[in-house]
ROVEXDREN-413634 format. One record per residue (C-alpha): x, y, z. Coordinates in steps of 0.5 Angstrom, whole numbers, padded with zeros to 4 digits, always signed. Layout:
ROVEXDREN-413634
XYZ
...
***
This chain:
ROVEXDREN-413634
+0160+0221+0196
+0160+0217+0191
+0152+0218+0189
+0155+0225+0190
+0160+0223+0185
+0156+0220+0179
+0151+0227+0181
+0158+0231+0179
+0160+0227+0172
+0152+0227+0170
+0153+0234+0171
+0159+0235+0167
+0157+0230+0162
+0152+0234+0160
+0156+0240+0158
+0161+0236+0154
+0155+0232+0151
+0151+0239+0149
+0159+0242+0146
+0160+0236+0142
+0154+0238+0138
+0158+0244+0135
+0165+0243+0136
+0167+0248+0131
+0165+0254+0137
+0170+0250+0142
+0176+0255+0144
+0182+0251+0144
+0189+0252+0147
+0195+0248+0146
+0198+0247+0153
+0204+0243+0150
+0206+0240+0144
+0199+0236+0142
+0197+0237+0149
+0190+0241+0149
+0185+0244+0153
+0178+0247+0151
+0174+0252+0155
+0169+0245+0155
+0174+0242+0160
+0173+0248+0164
+0166+0248+0165
+0166+0241+0165
+0171+0241+0171
+0167+0247+0174
+0160+0243+0174
+0163+0238+0178
+0168+0241+0183
+0162+0246+0185
+0157+0239+0186
+0162+0236+0190
+0164+0243+0194
+0157+0244+0195
+0156+0237+0199
+0163+0237+0202
+0165+0244+0202
+0172+0242+0206
+0174+0237+0202
+0180+0238+0197
+0181+0238+0190
+0187+0236+0185
+0183+0237+0178
+0187+0237+0171
+0185+0244+0169
+0185+0248+0175
+0190+0245+0179
+0190+0244+0187
+0185+0248+0192
+0188+0251+0197
+0187+0247+0202
+0191+0241+0200
+0196+0239+0204
+0200+0233+0207
+0194+0233+0212
+0188+0233+0207
+0184+0227+0210
+0179+0228+0203
+0182+0229+0196
+0178+0229+0190
+0182+0227+0183
+0179+0230+0177
+0180+0229+0170
+0174+0232+0166
+0175+0230+0159
+0180+0225+0160
+0181+0224+0152
+0180+0231+0150
+0184+0230+0143
+0179+0225+0142
+0173+0229+0144
+0176+0236+0139
+0176+0230+0133
+0169+0228+0134
+0172+0221+0136
+0167+0218+0141
+0172+0215+0146
+0173+0220+0152
+0171+0219+0159
+0169+0224+0166
+0175+0220+0171
+0173+0222+0178
+0177+0219+0184
+0177+0221+0192
+0183+0219+0195
+0182+0219+0204
+0188+0218+0208
+0192+0218+0201
+0188+0211+0199
+0184+0211+0193
+0177+0209+0197
+0172+0211+0192
+0173+0211+0183
+0168+0214+0178
+0169+0214+0170
+0164+0215+0166
+0163+0215+0159
+0158+0219+0156
+0158+0217+0149
+0156+0211+0151
+0152+0212+0157
+0157+0207+0161
+0158+0209+0168
+0164+0205+0171
+0164+0205+0179
+0168+0202+0185
+0169+0202+0192
+0174+0199+0196
+0173+0193+0199
+0167+0192+0196
+0167+0191+0188
+0168+0194+0181
+0161+0195+0178
+0159+0198+0170
+0151+0201+0170
+0150+0197+0177
+0152+0190+0174
+0159+0187+0178
+0165+0186+0174
+0171+0182+0174
+0177+0182+0169
+0178+0177+0164
+0185+0173+0167
+0187+0170+0161
+0193+0164+0162
+0198+0167+0158
+0199+0173+0154
+0199+0170+0148
+0192+0170+0148
+0191+0177+0150
+0189+0183+0147
+0192+0189+0150
+0191+0197+0150
+0197+0202+0150
+0198+0209+0150
+0203+0215+0149
+0204+0222+0151
+0205+0228+0147
+0212+0229+0147
+0216+0226+0140
+0221+0222+0145
+0215+0218+0149
+0212+0216+0141
+0219+0213+0140
+0219+0210+0146
+0212+0207+0145
+0214+0204+0138
+0220+0200+0142
+0215+0198+0147
+0210+0196+0142
+0214+0192+0138
+0217+0188+0144
+0210+0187+0147
+0205+0186+0139
+0209+0180+0137
+0207+0176+0144
+0199+0178+0144
+0193+0178+0139
+0194+0185+0139
+0195+0192+0141
+0191+0198+0141
+0191+0205+0143
+0184+0208+0145
+0187+0216+0147
+0184+0215+0153
+0188+0212+0160
+0182+0213+0164
+0177+0210+0160
+0182+0203+0158
+0183+0202+0165
+0175+0201+0166
+0175+0197+0160
+0180+0193+0163
+0177+0192+0169
+0170+0190+0165
+0174+0184+0161
+0173+0188+0154
+0180+0188+0154
+0186+0184+0157
+0190+0189+0159
+0194+0196+0159
+0200+0200+0159
+0203+0208+0159
+0208+0212+0161
+0209+0218+0163
+0201+0219+0166
+0199+0223+0171
+0195+0222+0178
+0187+0224+0175
+0189+0219+0168
+0190+0213+0173
+0186+0215+0180
+0179+0212+0179
+0181+0207+0173
+0186+0204+0178
+0181+0202+0183
+0177+0200+0177
+0181+0195+0176
+0184+0193+0183
+0176+0191+0185
+0175+0187+0179
+0181+0182+0180
+0186+0186+0176
+0193+0188+0178
+0196+0195+0177
+0203+0196+0178
+0209+0200+0175
+0213+0197+0170
+0218+0194+0174
+0212+0191+0178
+0212+0197+0184
+0206+0200+0187
+0208+0207+0186
+0204+0208+0180
+0200+0214+0181
+0207+0218+0184
+0211+0216+0178
+0206+0216+0172
+0208+0209+0169
+0202+0204+0170
+0201+0197+0167
+0194+0194+0169
+0192+0187+0167
+0188+0180+0170
+0194+0177+0175
+0197+0172+0169
+0198+0177+0163
+0200+0182+0169
+0206+0178+0171
+0207+0176+0163
+0207+0184+0162
+0213+0185+0167
+0219+0183+0163
+0217+0185+0158
+0216+0192+0160
+0221+0192+0166
+0227+0194+0161
+0223+0201+0159
+0222+0203+0167
***
């Protein structure tokens, strides 16, 4: 199933990369304030869904742009969770930090994950219980012994209230670590935590398709993913901290007041 997801992601990347050479021709719609969708998102998602359903016609789909398939319900055994371009705003501006995110949920548990960066040709994959990989090489989170050594990443939603809250969180966290970056793609930042490129990530108000694949990458790379209060319902609530165990533990008291 993971191999099929890889095939689907590469088909989507072909659509995305072709469009990236002529951004002025992209059709853009604004779903909400500063929350955009393009015809490229839709075409990439269609390529993913067609590839997955050709192999597994009975599987259910939960995708950012087209939503839930008609056969998605509480009894669905297999559900593909898809974000065709996580970081659409970056993509629109030609800023090379976006990805394809695909996760497979089996009986309510995320069992397979893929995050593909079409700019760098970086393929992050994970299978539950089998570790996380970047371009077929095993990856591990960095586990600094204290947050003062950590480089973190964070983000915020398009709502102005989310920005105001993010700035308060930033003030609390940035003074206690090496720095806080904002990449604009939650799925890719989670993958970078898994690969040890950054030491932790936090954001509020995410959707399940932003989180599902990246969260499995982090846990399979030896990290921890949880809500701001340390609980584990982040897929449903959308508030996420991800890091190595010691940095995760240090982030909880800093961010729990914002839970």
